[in-house]
Short mmCIF file of the C-alpha atoms (twelve columns), coordinates in Angstrom:
data_MODEL
# 
_entry.id   MODEL 
# 
loop_
_atom_site.group_PDB 
_atom_site.id 
_atom_site.type_symbol 
_atom_site.label_atom_id 
_atom_site.label_alt_id 
_atom_site.label_comp_id 
_atom_site.label_asym_id 
_atom_site.label_seq_id 
_atom_site.Cartn_x 
_atom_site.Cartn_y 
_atom_site.Cartn_z 
_atom_site.pdbx_PDB_model_num 
ATOM 1   C CA . UNK A 1   19.207  -5.075  19.688  1 
ATOM 2   C CA . UNK A 2   15.445  -4.913  19.544  1 
ATOM 3   C CA . UNK A 3   13.610  -6.165  22.514  1 
ATOM 4   C CA . UNK A 4   11.153  -8.624  21.038  1 
ATOM 5   C CA . UNK A 5   8.757   -8.154  23.915  1 
ATOM 6   C CA . UNK A 6   8.365   -4.347  23.335  1 
ATOM 7   C CA . UNK A 7   6.354   -3.609  20.334  1 
ATOM 8   C CA . UNK A 8   6.625   0.146   21.020  1 
ATOM 9   C CA . UNK A 9   10.345  0.224   19.936  1 
ATOM 10  C CA . UNK A 10  9.889   -0.738  16.323  1 
ATOM 11  C CA . UNK A 11  8.791   1.847   13.726  1 
ATOM 12  C CA . UNK A 12  6.270   0.328   11.445  1 
ATOM 13  C CA . UNK A 13  5.180   1.686   7.911   1 
ATOM 14  C CA . UNK A 14  1.880   3.478   7.780   1 
ATOM 15  C CA . UNK A 15  0.490   3.743   4.244   1 
ATOM 16  C CA . UNK A 16  -2.587  5.432   2.720   1 
ATOM 17  C CA . UNK A 17  -3.641  4.436   -0.753  1 
ATOM 18  C CA . UNK A 18  -5.325  7.633   -1.925  1 
ATOM 19  C CA . UNK A 19  -8.074  6.710   -4.312  1 
ATOM 20  C CA . UNK A 20  -11.946 7.221   -4.309  1 
ATOM 21  C CA . UNK A 21  -14.582 4.595   -3.387  1 
ATOM 22  C CA . UNK A 22  -15.821 4.360   -7.034  1 
ATOM 23  C CA . UNK A 23  -12.233 3.403   -8.183  1 
ATOM 24  C CA . UNK A 24  -12.044 0.264   -6.212  1 
ATOM 25  C CA . UNK A 25  -11.728 -3.174  -8.046  1 
ATOM 26  C CA . UNK A 26  -14.602 -4.600  -5.957  1 
ATOM 27  C CA . UNK A 27  -17.048 -2.026  -7.271  1 
ATOM 28  C CA . UNK A 28  -15.791 -2.022  -10.923 1 
ATOM 29  C CA . UNK A 29  -18.829 -4.071  -11.926 1 
ATOM 30  C CA . UNK A 30  -21.069 -1.061  -11.082 1 
ATOM 31  C CA . UNK A 31  -18.777 1.827   -12.379 1 
ATOM 32  C CA . UNK A 32  -17.191 2.302   -15.801 1 
ATOM 33  C CA . UNK A 33  -13.965 4.142   -15.815 1 
ATOM 34  C CA . UNK A 34  -15.446 6.672   -18.332 1 
ATOM 35  C CA . UNK A 35  -18.205 7.542   -15.639 1 
ATOM 36  C CA . UNK A 36  -15.545 8.385   -12.886 1 
ATOM 37  C CA . UNK A 37  -15.929 12.191  -13.491 1 
ATOM 38  C CA . UNK A 38  -19.668 12.059  -12.922 1 
ATOM 39  C CA . UNK A 39  -19.394 10.339  -9.512  1 
ATOM 40  C CA . UNK A 40  -19.687 12.068  -6.233  1 
ATOM 41  C CA . UNK A 41  -16.059 12.963  -5.382  1 
ATOM 42  C CA . UNK A 42  -15.266 12.271  -1.715  1 
ATOM 43  C CA . UNK A 43  -11.576 11.605  -1.486  1 
ATOM 44  C CA . UNK A 44  -10.453 15.025  -0.781  1 
ATOM 45  C CA . UNK A 45  -12.590 15.333  2.379   1 
ATOM 46  C CA . UNK A 46  -11.705 11.819  3.503   1 
ATOM 47  C CA . UNK A 47  -7.971  12.289  3.006   1 
ATOM 48  C CA . UNK A 48  -7.960  15.549  4.919   1 
ATOM 49  C CA . UNK A 49  -9.903  13.596  7.722   1 
ATOM 50  C CA . UNK A 50  -6.863  11.199  7.778   1 
ATOM 51  C CA . UNK A 51  -4.365  14.008  7.737   1 
ATOM 52  C CA . UNK A 52  -6.101  15.618  10.747  1 
ATOM 53  C CA . UNK A 53  -5.974  12.256  12.520  1 
ATOM 54  C CA . UNK A 54  -2.367  11.723  11.897  1 
ATOM 55  C CA . UNK A 55  -1.616  15.263  12.916  1 
ATOM 56  C CA . UNK A 56  -3.104  14.701  16.404  1 
ATOM 57  C CA . UNK A 57  -1.073  11.553  16.735  1 
ATOM 58  C CA . UNK A 58  2.130   13.352  15.434  1 
ATOM 59  C CA . UNK A 59  2.562   10.294  12.965  1 
ATOM 60  C CA . UNK A 60  4.078   10.457  9.477   1 
ATOM 61  C CA . UNK A 61  2.811   8.190   6.798   1 
ATOM 62  C CA . UNK A 62  3.250   7.274   3.176   1 
ATOM 63  C CA . UNK A 63  0.490   8.320   0.783   1 
ATOM 64  C CA . UNK A 64  0.469   6.190   -2.382  1 
ATOM 65  C CA . UNK A 65  -1.488  8.610   -4.524  1 
ATOM 66  C CA . UNK A 66  -3.424  7.674   -7.702  1 
ATOM 67  C CA . UNK A 67  -2.286  9.817   -10.688 1 
ATOM 68  C CA . UNK A 68  -5.927  10.416  -11.655 1 
ATOM 69  C CA . UNK A 69  -6.666  11.860  -8.177  1 
ATOM 70  C CA . UNK A 70  -3.587  13.963  -8.248  1 
ATOM 71  C CA . UNK A 71  -4.397  15.417  -11.594 1 
ATOM 72  C CA . UNK A 72  -7.809  16.394  -10.372 1 
ATOM 73  C CA . UNK A 73  -6.724  17.519  -6.917  1 
ATOM 74  C CA . UNK A 74  -3.157  18.854  -6.974  1 
ATOM 75  C CA . UNK A 75  -3.923  20.896  -3.988  1 
ATOM 76  C CA . UNK A 76  -4.679  17.708  -2.011  1 
ATOM 77  C CA . UNK A 77  -1.160  16.323  -2.934  1 
ATOM 78  C CA . UNK A 78  0.420   19.598  -1.813  1 
ATOM 79  C CA . UNK A 79  -1.485  19.323  1.471   1 
ATOM 80  C CA . UNK A 80  -0.169  15.930  2.137   1 
ATOM 81  C CA . UNK A 81  3.397   17.003  1.320   1 
ATOM 82  C CA . UNK A 82  3.116   20.233  3.519   1 
ATOM 83  C CA . UNK A 83  1.915   18.005  6.392   1 
ATOM 84  C CA . UNK A 84  5.341   16.296  6.174   1 
ATOM 85  C CA . UNK A 85  4.178   12.996  4.758   1 
ATOM 86  C CA . UNK A 86  5.915   10.884  2.011   1 
ATOM 87  C CA . UNK A 87  4.225   10.980  -1.340  1 
ATOM 88  C CA . UNK A 88  4.565   7.916   -3.509  1 
ATOM 89  C CA . UNK A 89  2.806   6.602   -6.619  1 
ATOM 90  C CA . UNK A 90  -0.344  4.340   -6.906  1 
ATOM 91  C CA . UNK A 91  -0.326  4.306   -10.679 1 
ATOM 92  C CA . UNK A 92  -2.607  6.444   -12.714 1 
ATOM 93  C CA . UNK A 93  -5.952  4.634   -13.356 1 
ATOM 94  C CA . UNK A 94  -6.193  1.783   -10.757 1 
ATOM 95  C CA . UNK A 95  -6.242  -0.790  -13.264 1 
ATOM 96  C CA . UNK A 96  -5.104  -4.296  -12.496 1 
ATOM 97  C CA . UNK A 97  -1.573  -4.728  -13.908 1 
ATOM 98  C CA . UNK A 98  -2.044  -8.209  -15.232 1 
ATOM 99  C CA . UNK A 99  -4.979  -6.899  -17.350 1 
ATOM 100 C CA . UNK A 100 -2.678  -4.388  -18.920 1 
ATOM 101 C CA . UNK A 101 -0.006  -4.735  -21.621 1 
ATOM 102 C CA . UNK A 102 3.620   -3.777  -20.674 1 
ATOM 103 C CA . UNK A 103 3.303   -0.871  -22.993 1 
ATOM 104 C CA . UNK A 104 0.167   0.485   -21.368 1 
ATOM 105 C CA . UNK A 105 1.517   -0.047  -17.956 1 
ATOM 106 C CA . UNK A 106 4.796   1.910   -18.731 1 
ATOM 107 C CA . UNK A 107 2.856   4.760   -20.166 1 
ATOM 108 C CA . UNK A 108 0.550   5.043   -17.139 1 
ATOM 109 C CA . UNK A 109 3.471   4.523   -14.743 1 
ATOM 110 C CA . UNK A 110 5.435   7.181   -16.381 1 
ATOM 111 C CA . UNK A 111 2.444   9.478   -16.554 1 
ATOM 112 C CA . UNK A 112 1.553   9.352   -12.725 1 
ATOM 113 C CA . UNK A 113 5.093   9.664   -11.855 1 
ATOM 114 C CA . UNK A 114 5.418   12.943  -13.845 1 
ATOM 115 C CA . UNK A 115 2.113   14.190  -12.391 1 
ATOM 116 C CA . UNK A 116 3.285   13.760  -8.750  1 
ATOM 117 C CA . UNK A 117 6.766   15.116  -9.480  1 
ATOM 118 C CA . UNK A 118 5.409   18.276  -11.079 1 
ATOM 119 C CA . UNK A 119 3.190   18.803  -8.218  1 
ATOM 120 C CA . UNK A 120 5.624   18.071  -5.404  1 
ATOM 121 C CA . UNK A 121 8.826   19.216  -6.953  1 
ATOM 122 C CA . UNK A 122 10.541  16.143  -5.713  1 
ATOM 123 C CA . UNK A 123 11.519  12.704  -7.084  1 
ATOM 124 C CA . UNK A 124 8.906   10.055  -6.741  1 
ATOM 125 C CA . UNK A 125 10.656  6.809   -5.928  1 
ATOM 126 C CA . UNK A 126 8.173   4.547   -4.241  1 
ATOM 127 C CA . UNK A 127 5.352   2.588   -5.855  1 
ATOM 128 C CA . UNK A 128 2.336   0.511   -5.012  1 
ATOM 129 C CA . UNK A 129 0.164   -1.486  -7.622  1 
ATOM 130 C CA . UNK A 130 -3.521  -1.049  -7.737  1 
ATOM 131 C CA . UNK A 131 -4.913  -4.010  -5.797  1 
ATOM 132 C CA . UNK A 132 -1.465  -5.400  -5.256  1 
ATOM 133 C CA . UNK A 133 -1.592  -6.731  -8.816  1 
ATOM 134 C CA . UNK A 134 1.982   -7.412  -9.314  1 
ATOM 135 C CA . UNK A 135 1.807   -11.166 -9.451  1 
ATOM 136 C CA . UNK A 136 3.691   -14.034 -11.045 1 
ATOM 137 C CA . UNK A 137 1.663   -13.238 -14.122 1 
ATOM 138 C CA . UNK A 138 2.762   -9.559  -14.167 1 
ATOM 139 C CA . UNK A 139 6.145   -9.542  -12.465 1 
ATOM 140 C CA . UNK A 140 7.500   -7.983  -15.693 1 
ATOM 141 C CA . UNK A 141 6.100   -4.793  -14.047 1 
ATOM 142 C CA . UNK A 142 9.016   -4.706  -11.672 1 
ATOM 143 C CA . UNK A 143 11.491  -4.214  -14.407 1 
ATOM 144 C CA . UNK A 144 9.481   -1.424  -15.802 1 
ATOM 145 C CA . UNK A 145 9.272   0.260   -12.365 1 
ATOM 146 C CA . UNK A 146 13.079  0.092   -12.094 1 
ATOM 147 C CA . UNK A 147 13.540  1.366   -15.651 1 
ATOM 148 C CA . UNK A 148 11.198  4.446   -14.906 1 
ATOM 149 C CA . UNK A 149 13.281  5.509   -11.783 1 
ATOM 150 C CA . UNK A 150 11.553  3.871   -8.880  1 
ATOM 151 C CA . UNK A 151 13.852  2.387   -6.289  1 
ATOM 152 C CA . UNK A 152 11.237  0.790   -3.894  1 
ATOM 153 C CA . UNK A 153 7.923   -0.891  -4.085  1 
ATOM 154 C CA . UNK A 154 5.189   -2.247  -1.786  1 
ATOM 155 C CA . UNK A 155 2.983   -4.327  -4.212  1 
ATOM 156 C CA . UNK A 156 3.711   -7.936  -3.379  1 
ATOM 157 C CA . UNK A 157 1.230   -9.818  -1.135  1 
ATOM 158 C CA . UNK A 158 2.756   -13.314 -0.213  1 
ATOM 159 C CA . UNK A 159 -0.717  -15.009 -0.046  1 
ATOM 160 C CA . UNK A 160 -3.232  -16.854 -2.111  1 
ATOM 161 C CA . UNK A 161 -5.995  -14.516 -3.197  1 
ATOM 162 C CA . UNK A 162 -8.488  -14.368 -6.016  1 
ATOM 163 C CA . UNK A 163 -7.224  -10.947 -7.150  1 
ATOM 164 C CA . UNK A 164 -3.621  -10.823 -6.226  1 
ATOM 165 C CA . UNK A 165 -0.704  -12.608 -4.365  1 
ATOM 166 C CA . UNK A 166 2.665   -14.259 -4.790  1 
ATOM 167 C CA . UNK A 167 2.524   -17.195 -2.414  1 
ATOM 168 C CA . UNK A 168 5.968   -18.321 -0.996  1 
ATOM 169 C CA . UNK A 169 7.766   -14.946 -1.549  1 
ATOM 170 C CA . UNK A 170 9.495   -13.414 1.482   1 
ATOM 171 C CA . UNK A 171 7.350   -11.931 4.190   1 
ATOM 172 C CA . UNK A 172 9.880   -9.390  5.407   1 
ATOM 173 C CA . UNK A 173 11.337  -6.252  3.709   1 
ATOM 174 C CA . UNK A 174 14.190  -7.191  1.462   1 
ATOM 175 C CA . UNK A 175 15.969  -6.332  -1.892  1 
ATOM 176 C CA . UNK A 176 14.743  -8.181  -4.867  1 
ATOM 177 C CA . UNK A 177 16.333  -8.783  -8.269  1 
ATOM 178 C CA . UNK A 178 14.041  -8.745  -11.224 1 
ATOM 179 C CA . UNK A 179 14.056  -10.930 -14.305 1 
ATOM 180 C CA . UNK A 180 16.283  -8.368  -16.271 1 
ATOM 181 C CA . UNK A 181 18.696  -7.854  -13.393 1 
ATOM 182 C CA . UNK A 182 17.438  -4.719  -11.815 1 
ATOM 183 C CA . UNK A 183 17.182  -4.310  -8.028  1 
ATOM 184 C CA . UNK A 184 14.297  -2.865  -5.936  1 
ATOM 185 C CA . UNK A 185 13.687  -2.622  -2.298  1 
ATOM 186 C CA . UNK A 186 10.431  -4.431  -1.575  1 
ATOM 187 C CA . UNK A 187 8.305   -4.058  1.488   1 
ATOM 188 C CA . UNK A 188 5.779   -6.856  1.073   1 
ATOM 189 C CA . UNK A 189 2.231   -6.575  2.665   1 
ATOM 190 C CA . UNK A 190 2.240   -8.031  6.124   1 
ATOM 191 C CA . UNK A 191 1.120   -11.579 6.946   1 
ATOM 192 C CA . UNK A 192 0.904   -14.129 9.652   1 
ATOM 193 C CA . UNK A 193 2.262   -17.539 9.186   1 
ATOM 194 C CA . UNK A 194 0.336   -20.521 10.385  1 
ATOM 195 C CA . UNK A 195 0.935   -24.212 9.637   1 
ATOM 196 C CA . UNK A 196 -0.072  -24.609 6.085   1 
ATOM 197 C CA . UNK A 197 -1.551  -21.128 5.684   1 
ATOM 198 C CA . UNK A 198 -0.429  -17.549 5.394   1 
ATOM 199 C CA . UNK A 199 -2.909  -14.930 6.600   1 
ATOM 200 C CA . UNK A 200 -3.077  -11.365 5.512   1 
ATOM 201 C CA . UNK A 201 -3.025  -8.867  8.414   1 
ATOM 202 C CA . UNK A 202 -1.757  -5.707  6.721   1 
ATOM 203 C CA . UNK A 203 -4.980  -3.717  6.990   1 
ATOM 204 C CA . UNK A 204 -7.683  -2.418  4.638   1 
ATOM 205 C CA . UNK A 205 -10.510 -5.010  4.472   1 
ATOM 206 C CA . UNK A 206 -8.870  -7.379  6.759   1 
ATOM 207 C CA . UNK A 207 -8.655  -4.672  9.523   1 
ATOM 208 C CA . UNK A 208 -12.397 -4.104  9.120   1 
ATOM 209 C CA . UNK A 209 -13.276 -7.900  9.055   1 
ATOM 210 C CA . UNK A 210 -11.186 -9.014  12.076  1 
ATOM 211 C CA . UNK A 211 -11.978 -8.003  15.487  1 
ATOM 212 C CA . UNK A 212 -9.672  -5.204  16.673  1 
ATOM 213 C CA . UNK A 213 -7.858  -7.384  19.354  1 
ATOM 214 C CA . UNK A 214 -6.939  -9.957  16.687  1 
ATOM 215 C CA . UNK A 215 -5.343  -7.272  14.410  1 
ATOM 216 C CA . UNK A 216 -3.473  -5.811  17.377  1 
ATOM 217 C CA . UNK A 217 -2.220  -9.241  18.416  1 
ATOM 218 C CA . UNK A 218 -1.294  -10.309 14.829  1 
ATOM 219 C CA . UNK A 219 0.562   -7.085  14.087  1 
ATOM 220 C CA . UNK A 220 2.219   -7.048  17.357  1 
ATOM 221 C CA . UNK A 221 3.425   -10.678 16.752  1 
ATOM 222 C CA . UNK A 222 5.437   -9.369  13.792  1 
ATOM 223 C CA . UNK A 223 7.062   -6.781  15.945  1 
ATOM 224 C CA . UNK A 224 7.737   -9.437  18.619  1 
ATOM 225 C CA . UNK A 225 9.707   -11.283 15.944  1 
ATOM 226 C CA . UNK A 226 11.860  -8.151  15.658  1 
ATOM 227 C CA . UNK A 227 10.347  -7.086  12.252  1 
ATOM 228 C CA . UNK A 228 8.431   -4.019  11.237  1 
ATOM 229 C CA . UNK A 229 5.066   -4.440  9.594   1 
ATOM 230 C CA . UNK A 230 3.181   -2.380  6.980   1 
ATOM 231 C CA . UNK A 231 -0.280  -1.169  7.597   1 
ATOM 232 C CA . UNK A 232 -2.587  0.215   4.802   1 
ATOM 233 C CA . UNK A 233 -5.933  1.991   4.562   1 
ATOM 234 C CA . UNK A 234 -7.899  4.000   1.964   1 
ATOM 235 C CA . UNK A 235 -9.578  7.317   2.615   1 
ATOM 236 C CA . UNK A 236 -12.985 5.719   1.682   1 
ATOM 237 C CA . UNK A 237 -12.600 3.289   4.601   1 
ATOM 238 C CA . UNK A 238 -13.303 6.052   7.145   1 
ATOM 239 C CA . UNK A 239 -16.331 7.169   5.216   1 
ATOM 240 C CA . UNK A 240 -19.514 5.229   6.232   1 
ATOM 241 C CA . UNK A 241 -21.718 7.787   4.529   1 
ATOM 242 C CA . UNK A 242 -20.278 7.153   0.925   1 
ATOM 243 C CA . UNK A 243 -22.824 6.105   -1.767  1 
ATOM 244 C CA . UNK A 244 -23.885 2.414   -1.846  1 
ATOM 245 C CA . UNK A 245 -23.491 0.967   -5.265  1 
ATOM 246 C CA . UNK A 246 -25.337 -1.982  -6.600  1 
ATOM 247 C CA . UNK A 247 -22.901 -4.811  -6.725  1 
ATOM 248 C CA . UNK A 248 -22.919 -8.534  -5.977  1 
ATOM 249 C CA . UNK A 249 -23.166 -9.549  -2.355  1 
ATOM 250 C CA . UNK A 250 -19.483 -10.686 -1.899  1 
ATOM 251 C CA . UNK A 251 -18.177 -7.377  -3.514  1 
ATOM 252 C CA . UNK A 252 -20.619 -5.454  -1.314  1 
ATOM 253 C CA . UNK A 253 -19.421 -7.243  1.912   1 
ATOM 254 C CA . UNK A 254 -15.718 -6.590  0.965   1 
ATOM 255 C CA . UNK A 255 -16.190 -2.892  0.506   1 
ATOM 256 C CA . UNK A 256 -18.857 -1.778  2.901   1 
ATOM 257 C CA . UNK A 257 -18.251 -4.278  5.950   1 
ATOM 258 C CA . UNK A 258 -17.573 -2.362  9.136   1 
ATOM 259 C CA . UNK A 259 -16.911 1.228   7.559   1 
ATOM 260 C CA . UNK A 260 -18.590 2.600   10.592  1 
ATOM 261 C CA . UNK A 261 -15.845 1.317   13.078  1 
ATOM 262 C CA . UNK A 262 -12.689 1.704   10.915  1 
ATOM 263 C CA . UNK A 263 -11.690 5.266   12.124  1 
ATOM 264 C CA . UNK A 264 -12.139 4.380   15.728  1 
ATOM 265 C CA . UNK A 265 -9.988  1.270   15.213  1 
ATOM 266 C CA . UNK A 266 -7.383  3.235   13.411  1 
ATOM 267 C CA . UNK A 267 -7.199  5.713   16.116  1 
ATOM 268 C CA . UNK A 268 -6.552  2.860   18.589  1 
ATOM 269 C CA . UNK A 269 -3.931  1.379   16.413  1 
ATOM 270 C CA . UNK A 270 -2.100  4.687   16.344  1 
ATOM 271 C CA . UNK A 271 -1.849  4.665   20.176  1 
ATOM 272 C CA . UNK A 272 -0.667  1.044   20.279  1 
ATOM 273 C CA . UNK A 273 2.190   1.066   17.696  1 
ATOM 274 C CA . UNK A 274 4.946   3.295   16.376  1 
ATOM 275 C CA . UNK A 275 4.555   4.334   12.797  1 
ATOM 276 C CA . UNK A 276 6.438   6.273   10.289  1 
ATOM 277 C CA . UNK A 277 6.705   6.588   6.486   1 
ATOM 278 C CA . UNK A 278 7.624   3.461   4.470   1 
ATOM 279 C CA . UNK A 279 10.731  5.246   3.080   1 
ATOM 280 C CA . UNK A 280 11.948  5.853   6.547   1 
ATOM 281 C CA . UNK A 281 11.456  2.225   7.673   1 
ATOM 282 C CA . UNK A 282 13.333  1.032   4.502   1 
ATOM 283 C CA . UNK A 283 16.252  3.434   5.150   1 
ATOM 284 C CA . UNK A 284 16.343  2.422   8.778   1 
ATOM 285 C CA . UNK A 285 16.875  -1.161  7.453   1 
ATOM 286 C CA . UNK A 286 19.619  -0.030  5.001   1 
ATOM 287 C CA . UNK A 287 17.442  -1.480  2.163   1 
ATOM 288 C CA . UNK A 288 17.580  1.649   0.064   1 
ATOM 289 C CA . UNK A 289 21.393  1.603   -0.323  1 
ATOM 290 C CA . UNK A 290 22.619  0.082   -3.486  1 
ATOM 291 C CA . UNK A 291 24.465  -2.740  -1.469  1 
ATOM 292 C CA . UNK A 292 22.237  -3.010  1.811   1 
ATOM 293 C CA . UNK A 293 24.095  -3.883  4.854   1 
ATOM 294 C CA . UNK A 294 23.460  -7.389  6.296   1 
ATOM 295 C CA . UNK A 295 20.440  -7.468  8.638   1 
ATOM 296 C CA . UNK A 296 19.461  -10.443 10.502  1 
ATOM 297 C CA . UNK A 297 16.555  -12.134 9.159   1 
ATOM 298 C CA . UNK A 298 16.505  -10.155 5.970   1 
ATOM 299 C CA . UNK A 299 16.062  -12.176 2.670   1 
ATOM 300 C CA . UNK A 300 17.105  -11.410 -0.856  1 
ATOM 301 C CA . UNK A 301 14.629  -12.579 -3.374  1 
ATOM 302 C CA . UNK A 302 15.290  -13.411 -7.061  1 
ATOM 303 C CA . UNK A 303 12.770  -13.793 -9.776  1 
ATOM 304 C CA . UNK A 304 13.552  -16.314 -12.317 1 
ATOM 305 C CA . UNK A 305 11.607  -17.232 -15.480 1 
ATOM 306 C CA . UNK A 306 9.293   -20.176 -15.040 1 
ATOM 307 C CA . UNK A 307 10.367  -23.512 -16.680 1 
# 
């Protein structure tokens, strides 16, 4: 049984969303998708920077890789794989799912999966949506993921947010049943529960916004409840020298805030917690079995059509 006072005994999921700075939703007002090929390309160098950091800490992670990046840089995907990390899908074009039709989403999902499988020679079974954009409005995407051969997902953020979120959904890893009766293992993005409010704590912009001590305390509190957390980061978040694009102040704050301290904070985090790939954590929890064994505190989530 896990000692709830020892956060070093629980293996948490470390995840990297492999995309470049100009593909981020917060900067979409300044960059058209048609212009991506003309932008300064920095994702290869930044991802290798993270690979070197993880090698120093002997830590395995999951790299949710954008199909557009994989197509442009197949060697980068092979480097991730050769370093012993898990490769998963981040879709193809980093478009918000609820702005796509089911037909377009299926085509892009299938395309990105094939690109990654052709490069790695292995089945790609894990998925994360761009900007966590599987919401109540786009939960039909979960059926498409299952139909296209994915068995686990990490796209649902159980919070209120202007771009994403499914408030009230389970906070811990679980198996969910989709509207059409498919099953997927789901690792939701980690949160802290306060009276009347659920606070995101899973990484990314929140990791740069909150002081490090608060992130460490919040993530540790999840382990002290006997649960693993998921932490995510993007390669561009360890790149304070990236070009500054002309966007509105709030988007500018979201994207550029504290880029200069993010890598140093990540190094601290790797020393304070145990991490592995997301698939490893889900297997440890028996959630990738067809019929997962009972685990204390695990929740099964069913999606039903709204009235």
